N, C-alpha and C positions, 0 to 999 in steps of 0.2 A: 504494498500498498504506498502508493506516494504523498500521501498528505501527514501532515506534522499532527502525530496520534498522544493525547496526555489523557490518563490516569489519575484520576482525583476520588480518593476516599472521602465517603463522609459528606455526600454531595445534596444531601436531603432539602438545607434549610442553610441558615447565617453564615458563617466564613467558607465554604468548600461550595455554597450555591454558587455567592458572589465569586468565585474562581474558576466556576464553571461558564458563568455569564463571560467573563471578560474573555477567559479563552476564545470561547465559541465569536463573539464579538472578533478575533484574532487569527481564523479562519482552520480553528483545528478542527479537530475530533478528539470529543471526550469519551469516555471511560465512564460512566460512575458510576461505584458499585458501596451499597449500603442500603440494608436492610427495606427503606422503604424507599416509594418511588418519587423521583425529587418533582415538587411543583413546579423547575423551571422544564419546557417542554421544546424542542426543533431538532430538526432533522437530522443534527450530526451526530446530537445527545447523544448515546448507548450507553443505558438499563441492565446494569447482571442485581439483580438482589441478591444479597449474602449479609448471614451474620458474621462480621471479620472478627470478632471474638469467639467465635466458632474458628481454630487454626488447618482445620482437615475443612474443610466448605470454602475455604478462604484461599487455600492451595489449587482447591479443582478449579476456582474461578479466575486468579493468574494464571494460571499454567494455560487454561480456556482463551482468558484476553490475549494472551503472550501468543498464543497460536494466531489464531483470530485477527491480529491488529498487528503487532510489531513493532509494540509504541514506545516512543524512545524520549518521552517528559514522564514524567510521575510526582503527586505529592500526595503523599502522607497525610491525609489530614484529619479523619475520622480519628476519635477521642473523645471522652467520660470521665466523669471525675464523677466518685462516690463518698463527698465528706466526712471525716467523723476527725475523734480524735484516734490518735495511733493506737491505744491499747484498746479502745471501744471496736476499732473496724474489725469485720467477721471477715478471714480470709478468705471467700468467695467473694466479696466485692475488693479485694486485695487481686486473685487472681484473673476478676473478669476486668479488674480496667487495664493489667498489664498485657494482656491478651492481645485486647483491641489499640491498648495505644500504643504500644511498644509490638508484641508480638504479631501482629499486622504485618507494622511497617517493615518490618525482617523478610517477609514472607514474600514482598509483595517484591519486596526489594534487588531479591534472589528469582523470582521469575521475570522481569524485564531485562536480566542485566546481560543476556544471550544475546538480544536485539540490541542490546546497548552496544555491546563490545562492537558485529557485526559491521552497526553501523559507524562505528567509532564516533559517537556520536551518541552523549546522554544526555538527560537535565534532572535531578534530582532533586524533590524540593521537602522537607521536615517538618510540619509544626508544632515546633513547641511550648510555648509560653512566658510570661512574666511572668506568673508562678512558679517556673522553676526555682529562680530567686530564694521560696522559701517565702512560705505564705501557713497561718495557723489551720490544722485542719486538712490542711490540701496535702500530709504529707507524701501520699500513695502518687496522686498527681504526679507531684511536682518531682516525686525520683522519675515515672516514663516519664515526665519532661524532658527531665536533665539525660537522660538517655540516648533519650534523641539524641542531643547534640552531639554527648560522648560517639552515639554512632555514628552522624554525620560528618563526626572530625577526621575520625578513623576508615570509615569507608572513602572520603576525597582524597585522604594517603592512600589505598591500593586499585582506588579507579581514572586515577587523572592520566594515568598516559596511556589511559582507552579511550579520554574522550570523554569522560563523564566527570560532570562534575556536583557533589552533590551539598545543598548549602542546608542552612535555618531557616524559618522567621517565627520569632517570639512574640506574637501581640501582644496585648496588651490591654484593657478595657474597650471589648469593640461592640456596639446594637446588636446582637441576635439577636431573635427570640429564650433562647436559655437566658443571657442574660440579663432581659427583661424581665424574665420571671422573677426572677432575683434577685431587683434594682428597676425597678419602675418609674418609669420616666418621668419625670417631673418630684419623685419621692423625695423628702429630704438627704435622705443615706447618699443618693442618687446625685444630690445638690453639692457633699461635701465631696462625692468621690470626684466630680466632672472639676470641682473648684481645685480639686490637690494635683491634677494634668498640665503640666506643664503649657501645651497648648489648645487650654479652655474649650476640650468640648471631649467626647468619646470616640472612641475610631472607628471607621462604618468597614462589612466584608471588600469594601473597595478600596482599601488603603492595604487592605493583606492580600486583595490580588495585583497588586502594582506592584506590588515589593514582586509576589513573585513572577511576574511577567521580566523583570529586573533578571534575578537570577537565568532565567530561563532564556531569557536573547544570547543567540549565536554569537555575539561581542560580548559577553562576558566570559567568555573561556576560561579567563584565570583569575576567576575567579571560585574559590572551590572553599570549604571547608567550615566557612564561617557563619556566625551566629548575626544576624539583623535585626533587632528589639523594633520588633513595630507600633510605637505605643504610647505616642504621646507623649513623650519622656517619665510615664509611668515604672522605668525603672532605674530612674535616677534616685528613687525611694522618698518622693512627698508625697506618692493620693495613696491614703488608707486606702487600698486594695486587697 
């Protein structure tokens, strides 16, 4: 297939949907992997239903997509959080968050590498989080998002000579349905949060998509192993997140 093909995980809404929309606008074929059907509909958007926390199911779908599309672009975006104090976190929650946030990224990366090596070109972007810097009740989530950063740096060293770059993005507070459920727009807590952000506003999925496009560009081939905080300055430590 001659078209630019990108896999995006967790693309049913929020950041993943915003990334898909931008890629489609830029002429990509996009393969969306998640359980639910994307709200976004497009002739060049292909959805494969899969529970990415299920390793066997993820591996099977990843291999199918790799055979069908030979993708050379990948965004590991899917993630979940089950906030709790560390000594009150059920191990089932630990397993779920690790499987979805970290193991799925490894499985997808392994699946796309043959096509990338054959093309001598590839772009992998892992969506980490500002929470990887530390946040109460987010220990497991933060650990997986920090794990993505370590994965990014190590893979950049392994794959650079094959023309494959691997980078990570750490979003700060982004206005998505999931975030807004916990932080209603206009609420006192949300106003306090915004007051602590250097640029004075919430982020948008489009902000994250813009960063993805930078890393995806062919002209960005000398940028690899990097973590970019797209957070409005929240990673500087002033925002009450």
